[in-house]
C-alpha positions in Angstrom: -51.9 -76.0 -69.1 -54.5 -73.4 -68.2 -55.1 -69.9 -69.3 -57.0 -67.6 -67.0 -58.9 -64.7 -68.5 -60.1 -62.0 -66.2 -63.5 -60.5 -66.9 -64.3 -57.6 -64.6 -66.5 -55.2 -66.6 -69.8 -57.3 -66.5 -70.9 -59.8 -63.8 -71.9 -62.4 -66.4 -69.0 -61.8 -68.9 -67.3 -65.2 -68.2 -70.6 -67.1 -68.6 -71.5 -65.3 -71.8 -68.1 -66.0 -73.4 -68.1 -69.6 -72.2 -71.5 -70.2 -73.7 -70.4 -68.8 -77.0 -67.3 -70.9 -77.1 -69.3 -74.1 -76.3 -71.8 -73.3 -79.1 -69.0 -72.8 -81.6 -67.3 -75.9 -80.6 -70.5 -77.9 -81.3 -69.8 -77.1 -85.0 -66.6 -79.0 -84.9 -68.5 -82.2 -85.6 -69.6 -80.6 -88.9 -66.0 -79.8 -89.7 -65.9 -76.4 -88.1 -62.7 -74.8 -86.9 -60.9 -75.6 -83.7 -62.3 -73.5 -80.7 -60.5 -73.1 -77.4 -61.8 -75.5 -74.7 -63.4 -73.9 -71.7 -62.3 -75.7 -68.6 -64.5 -74.0 -66.0 -65.9 -70.5 -65.1 -65.7 -68.3 -62.0 -67.5 -65.1 -61.2 -64.8 -62.9 -62.7 -62.5 -65.4 -64.5 -62.7 -67.9 -67.4 -60.4 -70.9 -67.3 -59.3 -72.0 -70.8 -57.2 -74.5 -72.5 -53.7 -72.9 -73.1 -52.9 -72.8 -76.8 -49.2 -73.4 -77.8 -48.3 -70.8 -80.4 -47.3 -71.9 -83.9 -46.2 -70.3 -87.2 -48.8 -69.0 -89.6 -48.6 -71.0 -92.8 -50.7 -71.4 -96.0 -51.8 -74.9 -95.5 -53.3 -74.1 -92.1 -54.9 -71.0 -93.7 -56.6 -73.2 -96.4 -57.9 -75.5 -93.7 -59.2 -72.7 -91.7 -61.1 -71.2 -94.6 -62.9 -74.4 -95.3 -63.6 -75.1 -91.6 -65.0 -71.5 -91.1 -67.3 -72.1 -94.0 -68.5 -75.3 -92.5 -69.3 -73.6 -89.2 -71.2 -70.9 -90.8 -73.3 -73.6 -92.5 -73.7 -75.6 -89.2 -77.3 -74.3 -88.9 -78.3 -74.7 -92.5 -76.4 -77.4 -94.3 -76.0 -76.5 -98.0 -77.9 -79.3 -99.4 -80.8 -78.4 -97.1 -80.7 -74.8 -98.1 -80.5 -75.6 -101.8 -83.6 -77.8 -101.4 -85.5 -74.9 -99.8 -87.0 -77.2 -97.2 -85.2 -75.8 -94.3 -86.7 -74.3 -91.1 -86.3 -70.5 -90.8 -83.3 -69.5 -88.7 -83.8 -66.1 -87.0 -80.9 -63.5 -86.8 -79.9 -62.8 -83.4 -80.3 -66.2 -81.7 -77.8 -66.7 -78.8 -76.1 -69.9 -77.6 -78.4 -72.3 -75.9 -76.8 -71.8 -72.5 -76.4 -68.1 -72.7 -77.2 -66.7 -69.2 -80.9 -65.8 -69.0 -81.7 -62.2 -68.8 -78.2 -61.2 -69.9 -77.8 -59.2 -73.1 -75.2 -60.0 -75.7 -71.9 -58.4 -74.9 -69.3 -57.1 -77.3 -65.9 -55.4 -76.8 -62.6 -55.8 -74.8 -62.9 -57.5 -71.4 -62.5 -54.3 -69.5 -65.1 -52.3 -71.4 -67.9 -54.5 -72.7 -70.9 -53.1 -74.4 -74.4 -54.4 -74.0 -76.2 -55.1 -77.3 -79.8 -55.9 -78.2 -81.2 -59.4 -77.7 -84.0 -59.4 -80.2 -84.5 -62.0 -82.9 -85.6 -61.1 -86.4 -86.4 -62.8 -89.7 -84.4 -60.1 -91.6 -80.8 -59.5 -91.3 -81.2 -55.8 -92.0 -83.8 -55.1 -89.3 -81.7 -57.3 -86.8 -78.5 -55.4 -87.6 -79.8 -52.0 -87.4 -81.9 -52.5 -84.3 -79.9 -54.9 -82.1 -76.3 -54.0 -83.2 -76.1 -50.5 -84.6 -78.8 -48.8 -82.5 -77.0 -49.4 -79.1 -73.8 -48.2 -80.4 -75.1 -45.2 -82.4 -77.1 -44.2 -79.1 -74.0 -44.2 -77.1 -72.1 -42.0 -79.8 -74.8 -39.3 -79.4 -72.8 -36.3 -78.1 -69.5 -38.0 -78.8 -69.3 -37.4 -82.5 -70.3 -34.3 -84.6 -74.0 -34.1 -85.3 -73.3 -34.2 -89.0 -71.5 -37.4 -88.7 -74.2 -38.9 -86.4 -76.8 -38.1 -89.0 -74.8 -39.9 -91.7 -74.5 -42.9 -89.5 -78.2 -42.8 -88.7 -78.9 -42.7 -92.5 -76.7 -45.7 -93.0 -78.4 -47.5 -90.2 -81.8 -46.8 -91.9 -80.6 -48.1 -95.2 -79.5 -51.5 -93.7 -82.7 -51.6 -91.7 -84.7 -51.1 -94.9 -83.6 -54.6 -96.0 -81.9 -53.4 -99.2 -78.8 -55.6 -98.4 -80.9 -58.7 -97.3 -80.4 -61.9 -99.4 -82.1 -65.3 -99.5 -79.7 -66.9 -97.1 -80.9 -67.7 -93.6 -78.8 -66.7 -90.5 -75.5 -68.5 -90.0 -73.6 -69.5 -86.8 -70.9 -66.8 -86.6 -68.0 -66.1 -84.3 -69.1 -62.4 -84.2 -65.7 -60.8 -83.4 -63.4 -62.4 -85.8 -60.4 -60.2 -85.9 -56.8 -61.3 -86.1 -56.3 -61.3 -82.5 -59.0 -64.0 -82.0 -57.6 -66.4 -84.5 -54.6 -68.0 -82.9 -52.0 -69.9 -85.1 -51.0 -73.1 -83.3 -48.9 -76.0 -84.1 -52.1 -77.8 -84.9 -53.9 -75.1 -87.0 -55.9 -72.1 -86.3 -57.8 -71.9 -83.0 -60.6 -69.4 -82.4 -61.0 -67.5 -79.1 -63.2 -64.7 -77.6 -66.3 -64.9 -79.6 -69.6 -62.7 -79.7 -71.4 -65.8 -80.9 -74.9 -65.5 -82.4 -76.8 -66.3 -85.6 -75.9 -63.5 -88.0 -74.8 -62.8 -91.5 -71.7 -64.9 -92.4 -70.2 -62.1 -94.4 -69.7 -60.2 -91.0 -67.0 -62.8 -90.0 -65.2 -62.4 -93.2 -65.5 -58.5 -93.1 -64.0 -58.5 -89.6 -61.0 -60.7 -90.8 -60.3 -58.1 -93.6 -60.6 -55.1 -91.3 -57.3 -55.7 -89.4 -55.8 -58.3 -91.7 -54.8 -62.0 -91.1 -51.7 -63.9 -92.4 -52.5 -65.8 -95.7 -55.9 -64.0 -95.8 -56.2 -64.6 -99.5 -55.8 -68.4 -99.0 -58.5 -68.3 -96.3 -61.0 -66.5 -98.5 -60.3 -68.6 -101.5 -60.7 -71.9 -99.5 -63.9 -70.5 -97.9 -65.3 -69.7 -101.4 -64.4 -73.2 -102.7 -66.4 -74.7 -99.7 -69.4 -72.5 -99.4 -69.6 -69.8 -102.2 -70.9 -66.4 -101.0 -73.6 -64.5 -102.7 -72.5 -62.4 -105.7 -71.1 -58.9 -104.8 -70.0 -59.9 -101.3 -66.7 -58.0 -101.8 -68.5 -54.8 -102.4 -70.5 -55.3 -99.2 -67.4 -55.7 -97.0 -67.6 -52.0 -95.6 -71.4 -52.5 -94.8 -70.4 -55.4 -92.4 -67.4 -53.5 -91.0 -69.5 -50.4 -90.1 -70.6 -51.8 -86.8 -67.1 -53.0 -85.7 -65.7 -49.5 -86.8 -68.4 -47.6 -85.0 -67.6 -49.6 -81.8 -63.9 -48.7 -82.1 -64.9 -45.1 -82.7 -66.9 -45.2 -79.5 -64.3 -47.1 -77.4 -61.1 -45.6 -78.8 -62.0 -42.3 -80.1 -61.6 -40.1 -83.2 -58.7 -42.1 -84.7 -61.4 -44.3 -86.2 -63.6 -41.5 -87.4 -62.5 -41.5 -91.1 -62.8 -45.2 -91.5 -66.1 -45.3 -89.8 -67.5 -42.5 -91.9 -66.1 -44.1 -95.1 -67.9 -47.3 -94.4 -71.2 -45.4 -93.8 -70.9 -43.4 -97.1 -70.3 -46.7 -98.9 -73.3 -48.1 -97.3 -75.3 -45.2 -98.5 -73.9 -45.3 -102.0 -74.0 -49.1 -102.7 -76.9 -50.1 -104.9 -78.1 -46.6 -105.7 
């Protein structure tokens, strides 16, 4: 059976999403999670494999946590990273068949935002420049000046590199909230990515933002497969800041308090 997803808000939205899905599917050979199959694209529609719904259960959650860790490591296998003989992987790389001249897109199908397409050796510079900057620029005039100043200070702190670590960029889903992780009768299947090379903690932070059934089992299994850098739990709000700021921009002041709390944590952490 076929599922048709309509994409009206950007002329290349279907191609962008299809490219991201194909890139993530390439990690299945390394043990990555199941990714919905692209059947074909049209100018304003994406034809996808239909996923039969299943019941959320702990065993599938454990399998998903391990598979997600393997996907994140697909561009830098752990044994290569440990040996420190890897090639540098930039932050911000897009899928190999991402449509030329089209920026990364993020958000709901009827209100997509254009993000920055630059590549950087530092996560902090990448995230501040190519992710936070487009959103904060769009928030100018839409939030109180004092709030925007706080958000800009948090952006500057991230851009300073204070939260960078030795890990190179990972292949990430980029929009991994509960609604994009479907429980099927054969395990978790991921849909609707904003795929790029980024910080793997971002996917885990997004999972925690809106919750996921058996989330503790997912996180434990992930840690058993590819342990995260010490202090990752404290950094969750830093990686949620971009997602919250997008929600503030698109859905209004109901997200103001959570966004500002994440910005304040970003400013306080490590001081």
